[in-house]
Structure formats: structure tokens, C-alpha cells
C-alpha positions as CSV (number, residue, x, y, z in Angstrom):
1,X,84.7,104.4,136.1
2,X,83.7,107.8,137.5
3,X,80.3,109.1,138.5
4,X,80.2,111.4,135.4
5,X,80.7,108.4,133.1
6,X,77.6,106.5,134.4
7,X,74.7,106.2,132.0
8,X,71.6,104.0,131.9
9,X,71.6,100.9,129.7
10,X,70.7,101.3,126.1
11,X,66.9,101.2,125.4
12,X,66.0,101.7,129.1
13,X,64.9,105.3,128.7
14,X,62.7,107.1,126.2
15,X,62.5,110.8,125.3
16,X,59.6,112.5,126.9
17,X,56.6,113.5,124.8
18,X,56.4,117.3,124.5
19,X,52.7,118.1,123.9
20,X,51.7,121.1,121.9
21,X,55.1,121.9,120.4
22,X,54.5,122.0,116.7
23,X,52.8,119.8,114.0
24,X,55.9,117.6,113.6
25,X,55.5,116.2,117.1
26,X,52.1,114.7,116.3
27,X,50.7,116.0,119.5
28,X,49.3,119.4,118.7
29,X,45.9,121.0,118.8
30,X,44.0,118.7,121.2
31,X,47.2,117.3,122.7
32,X,46.2,113.7,122.7
33,X,43.0,114.3,124.7
34,X,40.5,113.7,121.9
35,X,37.8,116.2,121.0
36,X,35.8,118.0,123.7
37,X,34.3,116.3,126.7
38,X,35.0,116.4,130.4
39,X,38.4,114.8,130.2
40,X,39.6,117.3,127.5
41,X,39.0,120.3,129.7
42,X,41.6,121.9,131.9
43,X,41.4,120.3,135.3
44,X,38.8,117.9,133.8
45,X,38.1,114.3,134.6
46,X,36.4,112.7,137.5
47,X,37.8,111.6,140.9
48,X,38.7,107.9,141.3
49,X,35.7,107.3,143.6
50,X,33.2,108.6,141.1
51,X,30.8,105.9,139.9
52,X,29.1,107.5,137.0
53,X,26.2,109.0,139.0
54,X,25.4,105.7,140.8
55,X,25.1,106.2,144.6
56,X,28.8,106.0,145.6
57,X,30.0,103.3,147.9
58,X,31.2,105.9,150.5
59,X,27.6,107.1,150.9
60,X,26.3,103.5,151.3
61,X,28.8,102.7,154.1
62,X,26.7,104.1,157.0
63,X,24.2,101.3,156.3
64,X,27.0,98.7,156.2
65,X,28.8,99.2,159.5
66,X,31.6,97.0,160.7
67,X,33.0,93.8,159.3
68,X,33.8,90.3,160.4
69,X,37.6,89.9,161.0
70,X,38.6,86.5,159.4
71,X,41.8,86.5,161.5
72,X,40.1,87.0,164.9
73,X,41.4,84.7,167.7
74,X,38.7,83.6,170.1
75,X,40.2,83.4,173.6
76,X,38.9,81.1,176.4
77,X,38.2,83.3,179.3
78,X,39.3,82.6,182.9
79,X,38.1,84.9,185.6
80,X,40.7,85.9,188.3
81,X,38.2,85.2,191.1
82,X,38.0,81.6,189.9
83,X,41.7,81.1,190.6
84,X,41.1,81.5,194.3
85,X,39.6,78.0,194.4
86,X,43.0,76.5,193.6
87,X,45.3,75.8,196.5
88,X,48.1,78.3,197.2
89,X,51.5,77.7,195.6
90,X,50.0,75.2,193.1
91,X,50.9,75.1,189.4
92,X,48.1,76.4,187.3
93,X,48.1,75.7,183.6
94,X,45.6,75.2,180.8
95,X,45.2,71.5,181.6
96,X,44.4,72.2,185.3
97,X,41.9,74.9,184.3
98,X,40.3,72.6,181.9
99,X,39.9,69.8,184.5
100,X,38.4,72.3,187.0
101,X,35.9,73.5,184.4
102,X,37.0,77.1,184.8
103,X,37.7,77.8,181.2
104,X,34.9,79.4,179.2
105,X,34.6,78.8,175.5
106,X,35.1,75.9,173.2
107,X,38.7,76.0,171.9
108,X,41.6,78.4,171.5
109,X,44.2,80.0,173.8
110,X,43.2,81.0,177.3
111,X,43.2,84.4,178.8
112,X,42.6,85.7,182.3
113,X,40.2,88.6,182.8
114,X,40.7,91.1,185.7
115,X,37.2,91.0,187.1
116,X,38.2,90.3,190.6
117,X,36.0,90.0,193.7
118,X,36.7,91.8,197.0
119,X,38.8,88.8,198.1
120,X,41.5,90.1,195.9
121,X,42.3,93.3,197.7
122,X,45.6,95.1,197.2
123,X,48.5,94.1,199.6
124,X,47.9,97.2,201.6
125,X,44.4,95.9,202.4
126,X,42.5,98.5,200.3
127,X,40.1,97.5,197.6
128,X,40.1,99.3,194.3
129,X,37.3,101.7,193.4
130,X,34.7,100.4,191.0
131,X,35.2,101.0,187.3
132,X,34.3,104.4,185.8
133,X,31.2,103.2,184.0
134,X,29.9,101.6,187.2
135,X,30.0,104.8,189.3
136,X,26.9,106.9,189.6
137,X,27.0,110.1,187.6
138,X,26.3,113.5,189.3
139,X,22.8,114.8,188.9
140,X,22.5,117.3,186.1
141,X,21.4,120.8,186.5
142,X,17.9,121.7,185.3
143,X,17.8,123.1,181.8
144,X,17.6,126.9,181.6
145,X,14.6,128.5,180.0
């Protein structure tokens, strides 16, 4: 078998309908679009989001912000500064955190947050600068008249 001998299985393809090509075709004059109306016109029809004049959903959305994610995973938070209470070189796992009462939340996987106190300075002895939202902004210039 060669590539020029390949053909689709019998009955799998149909001839395409040629609209407006003589009375024998059965698709003349209106070309299967009916008589008059918006859908019969050139470029006619309505977009998929059109709801027949009703206030469209896309315009209602600003009033319905956000959604509740059904797959959200609630983490039990552990603050880094709370880990300083554990002895050095000790194994710390979820069970130890639970016993110490450090875990926040009811159930789920645990996660440590990086809100550290000044006790956790960098190895060079320098503490990090405060987060950007905590810094004071520069005073603004007076508005021009």
C-alpha cells in the first residue's frame, strides 16, 4: 500500500453542501437561512453571550465578586518565632508542635510562616529590614494650583 492509494472508509465522508448553486441543489434563494430576520442577514446573528436583551451576566459580575474555592486546603500555621522555644538540635514534627500547642487551626497540614522576631537575625548578625508595607511612605508634595 502506498500513500496515494489511501482513502477514507466507505460512508465516513459526505459531499459538502454548495449553497446558492442552482435550483437542483435545493439550497437556492435564501440558502437555508429562512426568510428575513437578523440571522438571515450578512454578518447577522447575535454573539454567544447575548441574552435577548436581559442584563447580561458579564455586567452583573462586578456585584458578585470572588468565589469560594471548593478545593481550598486550610493549613495549620506555625510561626517561626515559636520554634525558638524548642531545644536546639531537637526533632520537630507535627506531633511535637501539637503537644506544645503551637499549631493554629483545627485540622489539616501544617505550614510555617516567616514572621520572625529579632531573635532570628541573619548569620552575619544583621536583622532584615521591615516589609515594604510596614515602611513609612515619603511625604507627598502639596498639590499645585
